[in-house]
C-alpha positions as CSV (number, residue, x, y, z in Angstrom):
1,M,77.0,112.6,177.6
2,N,73.7,111.9,176.0
3,N,74.5,114.2,173.2
4,Q,77.8,112.6,172.6
5,R,76.3,109.1,172.7
6,G,73.6,110.2,170.2
7,I,76.2,111.6,167.9
8,H,78.2,108.3,168.1
9,I,75.1,106.2,167.3
10,V,74.4,108.4,164.3
11,Q,78.0,108.0,163.1
12,I,77.7,104.2,163.4
13,L,74.4,104.2,161.4
14,L,75.9,106.4,158.7
15,G,78.9,104.1,158.6
16,V,76.7,101.1,158.1
17,L,74.6,102.8,155.5
18,M,77.8,103.9,153.7
19,G,79.1,100.4,153.8
20,V,75.9,99.0,152.3
21,F,76.0,101.7,149.6
22,L,79.6,100.9,148.7
23,T,78.9,97.2,148.7
24,L,75.9,97.7,146.4
25,T,78.0,100.0,144.2
26,V,80.8,97.4,143.8
27,V,78.3,94.6,143.1
28,R,76.5,96.8,140.5
29,Y,79.9,97.6,139.0
30,R,80.8,94.0,138.8
31,E,77.5,93.2,137.1
32,N,77.7,96.1,134.7
33,R,81.3,96.4,133.7
34,H,80.8,93.9,130.8
35,R,77.5,95.4,129.7
36,L,77.8,97.2,126.5
37,D,75.3,99.4,124.7
38,T,73.9,96.8,122.3
39,Q,71.5,97.9,119.6
40,Y,70.1,95.6,116.8
41,K,69.6,98.6,114.5
42,N,72.6,99.4,112.3
43,W,74.0,95.9,113.1
44,R,75.7,97.3,116.2
45,K,75.3,94.2,118.3
46,L,77.1,92.0,115.7
47,N,80.0,94.4,115.5
48,L,80.3,94.6,119.2
49,I,80.3,90.8,119.6
50,L,83.2,90.6,117.1
51,E,85.1,93.4,118.8
52,V,84.7,91.7,122.3
53,L,85.9,88.4,120.9
54,E,88.9,90.1,119.2
55,Q,89.9,92.0,122.4
56,N,89.2,89.2,124.9
57,Y,89.4,85.7,123.4
58,V,92.0,83.4,124.8
59,D,93.7,82.5,121.5
60,T,94.4,84.2,118.2
61,L,91.3,84.5,116.1
62,D,91.0,83.6,112.4
63,V,89.1,86.6,111.4
64,N,88.5,85.4,107.8
65,S,86.9,82.1,108.7
66,M,84.9,83.7,111.6
67,T,83.5,86.4,109.2
68,D,82.6,83.7,106.6
69,A,80.9,81.6,109.3
70,A,78.9,84.5,110.6
71,V,77.7,85.4,107.1
72,V,76.7,81.8,106.4
73,A,74.8,81.6,109.7
74,A,73.0,84.8,109.1
75,L,71.9,83.9,105.7
76,A,70.8,80.5,106.9
77,S,68.0,82.2,108.9
78,L,66.5,83.7,105.7
79,D,65.6,81.3,102.8
80,P,67.3,78.3,101.3
81,H,68.5,80.1,98.2
82,S,70.2,83.2,99.8
83,I,73.8,82.0,100.1
84,Y,77.4,83.2,100.6
85,L,79.9,81.8,98.1
86,P,83.7,81.9,99.0
87,P,86.0,82.6,96.1
88,V,86.5,79.0,95.0
89,N,82.7,78.2,95.1
90,L,81.8,81.4,93.4
91,E,84.2,80.7,90.5
92,E,82.8,77.2,90.1
93,S,79.2,78.4,90.3
94,E,79.8,81.2,87.7
95,E,81.6,78.8,85.4
96,E,78.8,76.3,85.5
97,L,76.3,78.8,84.1
98,S,78.7,80.8,81.9
99,G,78.5,78.5,78.9
100,N,82.2,77.8,78.8
101,F,85.1,76.8,81.0
102,D,88.9,76.3,80.9
103,G,89.9,72.7,80.4
104,I,90.8,70.1,77.8
105,G,87.4,69.3,76.3
106,I,86.3,65.8,77.1
107,Q,83.2,64.2,78.7
108,F,83.8,61.1,80.7
109,N,82.1,58.6,82.9
110,V,83.4,56.2,85.6
111,P,81.5,52.8,85.3
112,N,84.0,51.0,87.5
113,D,87.1,52.6,89.0
114,T,88.5,54.0,85.8
115,A,87.2,57.0,83.9
116,I,86.3,56.4,80.2
117,V,86.1,59.1,77.7
118,L,82.5,59.4,76.2
119,E,82.9,62.4,74.1
120,V,85.8,64.5,72.7
121,I,84.5,68.1,72.0
122,A,85.0,68.9,68.4
123,G,87.7,71.5,67.8
124,G,88.8,71.4,71.5
125,P,92.3,70.7,72.8
126,S,91.8,67.0,73.4
127,E,90.6,66.4,69.8
128,R,93.6,68.3,68.5
129,A,95.9,66.2,70.7
130,G,94.4,63.0,69.6
131,L,92.2,61.7,72.4
132,Q,89.3,59.4,71.4
133,P,86.0,58.2,72.9
134,G,86.7,55.0,74.8
135,D,90.2,56.0,76.0
136,R,90.6,55.1,79.7
137,L,92.2,57.8,81.9
138,L,95.1,56.5,83.9
139,K,97.0,59.6,85.1
140,V,96.8,63.3,85.2
141,D,100.4,64.5,85.1
142,D,102.0,62.2,87.8
143,L,98.7,61.6,89.7
144,V,97.3,58.1,89.3
145,I,93.5,58.2,89.0
146,A,92.7,54.7,87.7
147,G,92.1,51.7,89.8
148,V,92.2,53.6,93.1
149,N,88.5,54.7,93.4
150,Y,89.6,58.3,92.9
151,P,86.6,60.7,93.3
152,Q,85.1,61.9,90.0
153,D,84.9,65.6,91.1
154,S,88.5,65.5,92.2
155,M,89.5,64.2,88.7
156,V,87.6,67.1,87.2
157,R,89.5,69.6,89.3
158,H,92.9,68.2,88.4
159,I,92.1,68.0,84.7
160,K,90.7,71.6,84.5
161,G,93.0,74.6,84.7
162,P,93.6,78.0,83.2
163,S,93.8,78.4,79.4
164,G,97.3,78.2,78.1
165,T,98.6,75.8,80.8
166,K,99.7,72.3,79.9
167,V,98.7,69.0,81.4
168,T,99.7,65.4,80.5
169,I,96.9,62.9,80.3
170,T,98.0,59.3,80.2
171,V,95.4,56.9,78.7
172,A,95.0,53.3,77.9
173,R,93.8,52.6,74.4
174,G,93.4,48.8,73.9
175,R,96.8,47.4,75.0
176,E,98.6,50.7,74.4
177,I,99.5,53.2,77.1
178,I,99.7,56.7,75.5
179,P,100.6,60.0,77.2
180,F,99.1,63.1,75.6
181,E,100.5,66.6,76.4
182,I,97.5,68.9,76.1
183,T,97.3,72.7,76.3
184,R,94.2,73.7,78.0
185,G,91.8,76.1,76.3
186,R,88.4,77.7,76.6
187,I,85.7,75.0,76.2
188,P,82.1,75.6,75.3
189,T,79.5,73.8,77.5
190,H,76.1,72.9,76.1
191,S,72.6,73.4,77.5
192,V,71.0,71.3,74.8
193,D,71.7,67.7,75.6
194,A,70.0,66.3,72.5
195,Y,67.5,67.2,69.7
196,F,66.1,65.2,66.8
197,M,62.9,64.4,64.9
198,M,60.7,61.6,66.2
199,D,57.6,60.5,64.3
200,D,54.9,62.4,62.4
201,G,56.4,65.9,62.6
202,V,57.2,65.7,66.3
203,G,60.6,67.1,67.4
204,Y,62.3,66.4,70.7
205,L,64.7,68.8,72.5
206,R,66.2,68.3,75.9
207,L,67.5,71.2,77.9
208,A,69.9,70.5,80.8
209,K,70.2,74.0,82.3
210,F,69.7,77.7,81.6
211,S,73.1,79.1,81.1
212,R,74.2,82.3,79.2
213,T,74.2,80.4,75.9
214,T,70.9,78.4,76.4
215,F,68.6,80.5,74.2
216,E,71.1,80.7,71.3
217,E,71.5,76.9,71.4
218,F,67.8,76.3,71.7
219,Q,67.1,78.6,68.8
220,T,69.6,76.9,66.5
221,A,68.3,73.4,67.4
222,A,64.6,74.4,67.2
223,L,64.9,76.1,63.8
224,E,66.8,73.0,62.4
225,L,64.0,70.8,63.6
226,K,61.4,73.1,62.1
227,A,63.3,73.0,58.8
228,N,63.1,69.2,59.0
229,G,59.3,69.3,59.2
230,M,58.6,69.8,62.9
231,N,55.1,70.9,63.7
232,H,55.1,70.0,67.4
233,L,57.9,70.2,69.9
234,I,58.4,68.1,73.0
235,L,60.6,70.3,75.3
236,D,62.2,68.1,77.9
237,L,62.9,70.1,81.1
238,R,63.0,67.1,83.5
239,D,65.8,67.4,86.0
240,N,66.7,70.9,84.8
241,N,67.2,72.9,88.0
242,G,67.2,76.3,86.3
243,G,69.7,79.1,85.9
244,Y,69.3,82.5,84.3
245,M,65.7,83.8,84.2
246,D,66.2,85.9,81.0
247,Q,67.1,82.7,79.0
248,A,63.8,81.2,80.1
249,L,61.9,84.3,79.1
250,L,63.5,84.3,75.7
251,I,62.4,80.7,75.1
252,C,58.8,81.4,76.3
253,N,58.8,84.4,73.9
254,Q,59.2,82.0,70.9
255,F,55.8,80.4,71.5
256,L,53.5,83.1,72.7
257,N,51.7,86.0,71.1
258,R,52.3,89.7,71.5
259,G,51.3,91.0,74.9
260,D,51.0,87.6,76.6
261,T,52.4,87.7,80.1
262,L,55.5,85.5,80.6
263,V,56.1,86.2,84.3
264,Y,56.2,89.0,86.8
265,I,58.4,89.6,89.8
266,E,58.0,91.7,93.0
267,G,59.8,92.1,96.3
268,L,60.1,94.6,99.2
269,H,62.9,96.4,97.5
270,R,62.0,95.5,93.9
271,R,59.0,97.1,92.4
272,K,56.7,94.9,90.4
273,E,58.0,94.1,86.9
274,V,55.8,92.4,84.3
275,Y,57.5,90.6,81.4
276,R,55.4,90.3,78.2
277,C,55.9,88.6,74.9
278,D,56.9,90.8,71.9
279,G,55.1,88.6,69.3
280,R,58.1,88.0,67.2
281,G,58.8,84.3,68.1
282,A,59.6,81.8,65.4
283,L,57.6,79.0,67.0
284,R,54.2,80.7,67.5
285,E,52.5,78.2,65.1
286,T,54.4,75.1,66.5
287,G,52.7,72.9,69.0
288,I,54.4,72.6,72.4
289,T,54.5,70.0,75.2
290,V,56.7,70.6,78.2
291,L,58.0,67.7,80.3
292,I,58.8,68.3,83.9
293,S,59.7,66.2,87.0
294,E,60.2,66.8,90.7
295,N,63.7,68.1,89.9
296,S,62.6,70.7,87.4
297,A,63.1,74.0,89.2
298,S,63.3,77.8,88.8
299,A,63.7,78.8,85.2
300,S,62.2,75.5,84.1
301,E,59.1,76.3,86.2
302,I,58.9,79.7,84.6
303,V,58.7,78.1,81.1
304,A,56.2,75.5,82.2
305,G,54.1,78.1,84.1
306,A,54.0,80.5,81.1
307,I,52.9,77.7,78.7
308,Q,50.3,76.3,81.1
309,D,48.8,79.6,82.3
310,N,48.4,80.9,78.7
311,D,46.8,77.6,77.6
312,R,49.5,77.4,74.9
313,G,50.3,73.7,75.3
314,S,50.4,70.8,77.7
315,V,52.6,70.2,80.7
316,V,53.3,66.5,81.2
317,G,55.1,64.6,84.0
318,R,55.2,65.1,87.8
319,R,54.9,68.1,90.1
320,S,58.0,70.4,89.8
321,F,60.4,71.3,92.5
322,G,58.7,74.6,93.7
323,K,61.3,77.4,93.5
324,G,59.6,80.7,93.0
325,L,62.3,83.0,94.4
326,V,64.6,85.3,92.3
327,Q,68.3,85.8,93.3
328,E,70.7,88.5,92.3
329,P,74.5,88.3,92.7
330,F,76.6,90.7,94.7
331,Y,80.4,90.5,94.4
332,F,83.3,91.4,96.7
333,N,86.8,92.3,95.8
334,D,88.2,89.3,97.5
335,G,86.5,87.0,94.9
336,S,83.6,86.0,97.2
337,G,80.0,86.9,96.6
338,L,76.4,86.6,97.7
339,R,73.3,85.4,96.0
340,I,70.5,87.1,97.6
341,T,66.8,86.5,97.1
342,V,65.4,89.9,96.1
343,A,61.9,89.0,94.8
344,R,59.3,86.3,94.2
345,Y,58.2,85.5,90.7
346,Y,54.6,84.9,89.7
347,T,53.3,82.9,86.8
348,P,50.9,84.7,84.4
349,S,47.8,83.7,86.4
350,G,49.4,85.1,89.6
351,R,50.7,82.0,91.1
352,C,53.8,82.0,93.3
353,I,54.9,78.4,93.2
354,Q,57.6,78.6,95.9
355,K,57.1,75.7,98.4
356,P,57.3,76.4,102.1
357,Y,60.8,76.8,103.7
358,V,60.0,77.5,107.3
359,D,61.6,74.1,108.3
360,E,65.0,73.8,106.7
361,Y,65.0,70.0,107.1
362,D,61.6,69.6,105.5
363,Y,62.7,71.7,102.6
364,A,65.9,69.8,102.0
365,Y,64.2,66.4,102.1
366,D,61.0,67.3,100.4
367,I,61.8,65.2,97.3
368,Y,62.4,62.1,99.4
369,R,59.1,62.7,101.2
370,R,57.3,62.7,97.8
371,Y,58.5,59.2,97.2
372,A,57.7,58.1,100.8
373,D,54.2,59.6,100.6
374,G,53.6,58.0,97.2
375,E,53.1,61.2,95.3
376,V,55.5,60.2,92.4
377,F,53.4,57.0,91.9
378,S,49.9,58.4,92.2
379,A,48.3,61.8,91.2
380,D,45.9,61.4,94.1
381,S,48.8,61.7,96.6
382,I,49.8,65.2,95.3
383,K,49.6,67.8,98.1
384,V,47.5,70.7,96.6
385,D,47.0,74.0,98.4
386,T,43.3,74.4,97.6
387,T,43.2,77.8,99.3
388,D,45.6,79.3,96.6
389,V,43.4,79.1,93.6
390,H,44.1,80.7,90.2
391,H,42.9,80.4,86.6
392,T,44.5,80.0,83.3
393,R,43.6,82.2,80.4
394,G,41.0,79.6,79.3
395,G,39.5,79.4,82.8
396,R,41.2,76.2,84.0
397,T,41.9,76.0,87.7
398,V,45.5,75.9,88.8
399,Y,47.1,76.2,92.2
400,G,49.9,78.1,93.8
401,G,52.5,76.9,96.3
402,G,54.8,74.0,95.9
403,G,55.6,73.8,92.2
404,I,53.8,73.4,88.9
405,I,51.3,70.6,88.9
406,P,51.3,69.0,85.4
407,D,48.2,68.9,83.2
408,V,48.9,65.2,82.6
409,F,50.5,63.2,85.5
410,V,52.9,60.4,84.7
411,P,54.0,58.2,87.6
412,V,57.4,56.8,88.1
413,D,57.2,53.4,86.4
414,T,58.1,50.5,88.6
415,T,55.9,47.9,87.0
416,R,58.4,46.6,84.5
417,A,61.4,46.2,86.9
418,T,62.2,42.5,87.2
419,Q,64.6,41.3,89.8
420,F,67.2,40.8,87.1
421,F,66.9,44.4,86.0
422,I,67.1,45.7,89.6
423,D,70.3,43.6,90.2
424,C,71.9,44.8,87.0
425,N,71.1,48.4,88.0
426,R,72.6,47.9,91.4
427,K,75.9,46.7,90.0
428,T,75.9,49.1,87.0
429,T,76.2,46.0,84.7
430,Q,74.7,47.9,81.7
431,M,77.3,50.7,81.8
432,R,80.2,48.3,82.2
433,F,78.8,46.1,79.4
434,A,78.7,49.2,77.1
435,S,82.4,50.0,77.7
436,W,83.3,46.3,77.2
437,M,81.4,46.4,73.9
438,F,83.3,49.5,72.8
439,D,86.6,47.8,73.6
440,R,85.6,44.8,71.6
441,Y,84.2,46.7,68.6
442,R,86.0,50.0,68.8
443,N,87.0,50.2,65.1
444,R,83.5,49.5,64.0
445,L,81.7,51.8,66.5
446,L,83.9,54.9,66.2
447,P,83.1,55.8,62.6
448,I,79.3,55.2,62.8
449,D,77.4,58.5,62.0
450,S,73.9,57.3,61.0
451,Y,71.1,55.4,62.8
452,A,70.7,53.0,60.0
453,E,74.3,52.0,60.3
454,M,74.0,51.7,64.0
455,D,71.0,49.5,63.7
456,R,72.9,47.2,61.3
457,F,75.7,47.0,63.9
458,F,73.3,46.0,66.7
459,A,71.7,43.4,64.5
460,S,75.1,41.9,63.7
461,V,76.3,41.4,67.3
462,N,73.3,39.6,68.9
463,L,73.0,42.1,71.8
464,P,70.6,40.0,74.0
465,D,72.9,36.9,74.1
466,A,76.0,39.0,74.5
467,F,74.6,40.9,77.5
468,R,73.2,37.8,79.3
469,D,76.5,36.1,78.9
470,Y,78.4,39.2,80.2
471,A,76.1,39.6,83.2
472,L,76.5,36.0,84.2
473,R,80.3,35.9,83.6
474,T,81.2,39.2,85.4
475,D,78.5,39.7,88.0
476,G,77.0,36.2,88.5
477,L,73.5,37.5,87.4
478,R,71.3,35.0,85.6
479,A,67.9,35.6,83.9
480,G,65.8,32.7,83.0
481,D,64.0,32.7,79.6
482,A,60.7,33.9,81.1
483,E,62.3,36.7,83.1
484,W,64.4,37.7,80.2
485,R,61.4,37.9,77.9
486,E,59.8,40.3,80.5
487,T,63.1,42.3,80.9
488,E,64.2,42.6,77.3
489,P,61.7,45.2,76.0
490,Y,63.0,47.9,78.3
491,L,66.6,46.7,79.0
492,L,67.6,46.4,75.3
493,P,66.9,50.1,74.4
494,Q,69.0,51.1,77.4
495,L,71.9,48.9,76.2
496,K,71.7,50.4,72.7
497,A,71.6,53.9,74.1
498,L,74.7,53.4,76.3
499,I,76.7,51.8,73.4
500,A,75.6,54.2,70.7
501,R,76.9,57.2,72.6
502,Y,80.4,55.9,71.9
503,S,79.8,56.5,68.2
504,R,79.9,59.9,66.3
505,L,76.2,60.2,67.1
506,G,77.0,61.0,70.7
507,E,74.4,62.0,73.2
508,N,71.7,62.3,70.5
509,A,72.0,58.6,70.0
510,F,71.6,57.9,73.7
511,Y,68.2,59.7,73.9
512,K,67.1,58.5,70.4
513,Y,67.4,54.8,71.5
514,Y,66.3,55.3,75.1
515,L,63.1,57.4,74.6
516,P,60.9,54.6,73.2
517,V,60.8,53.1,76.7
518,D,60.5,56.5,78.5
519,N,56.9,56.4,79.8
520,T,56.7,60.2,80.1
521,V,57.6,60.7,76.5
522,E,55.2,57.9,75.6
523,V,52.3,59.7,77.4
524,A,53.4,63.0,75.8
525,L,53.1,61.4,72.3
526,E,49.7,60.0,73.2
527,T,48.6,63.5,74.3
528,I,49.8,65.0,71.1
529,N,48.0,62.4,69.0
């Protein structure tokens, strides 16, 4: 009996233990059945996540959009300039820097709600079809784009298209409505916005970007200025946000001597490469002053840094953007691509001028902070990393981190802005007045091809009274005699610049008339003298 009872107790205990074991096994199974062997190496975890979603998600997945979103999110954790470009964005980005595009060959502006042609590119499809500066764009094919506040970038997309295709552009010219059937073609884009001689052997050249054709354009313009007596060049890189590094190096090479360092680059997977001058530049004896602003970036900073660190010339303006990273493109067969940061570049003195990008928000709004902190108004407010010290060839102290600090600081000029001027800017009165003047004097303005003739035109139309009357009549803006006397010296050159660009003189005329009241150019000239 006792033996049987003992056996029974043992059986009960074994049953309990087995029950506990089975319960733990089921719980463990429930906990572990969705646990997969995740490994960060070889990107295994990312692949597993996508596989789990594909096999278990409640609805059908859009694999293309999810893949793109995953790539964008991954790159966002790196630096601000490593980006993924879907096919449409990649095409637009490549086109912007290629030096040409498919289109009809016009430049236009939208002062009100209607686009006005500013320039018809010589030899392009629009010139052959008969479009003229001052024409107002009403329709693209059957799409109405005038008087409906149609977005300017959308207008561009509708007007552009593959070479060989046709588009009908309907314009208003005076009281006439004229449709033009235009066959799109390959249109060159220009990096050189303007170039001309100023006073006493000083030439001025403004570069808008560094595209595939930048150096060729620069060389042509600079040699022409040199032939016209230039012994000192003001190279305006303000608001130039960069582009191809090789084009910047070719321009630096024109000013420096054989063996001078232009820049060097280095990265984890890119060995150090030093780029030096070959000593064959055509402008080695020409003085150089480089203008920069807070929006001058990348290739612009390479040029400014090479000139500054080699003590070759002066850098004038405000602290540059601060982009010291080098990107390389990678393309995929679906038309998309990556631009990946592969190296940092360093100026000849060893500076990396890349500003911090740990905080994405701070990086994106850095320029606004410079205004809020007063940096653009006072050199004393510039944030300098005094721990990152370097020296130019001549021994001057320069600092790394956060852009190129100019040799001569020029603040944003707010001292001359009267209330009348501010109100006119707010309502774009100047731009609308310029188009009104063109409508009124179209036949006189279009043929003008010399500054002497343009000056005679301005003298004949009493520009000050015409503008004051227009501002009062259209926008209800009045300037008393005292306020007008304060406003006229810097408003009148702006009006002349906006009107003169409608003539054959084009963009050159805009800068020619506007620069006399440009305080950065004014300081540059004082520095040269």
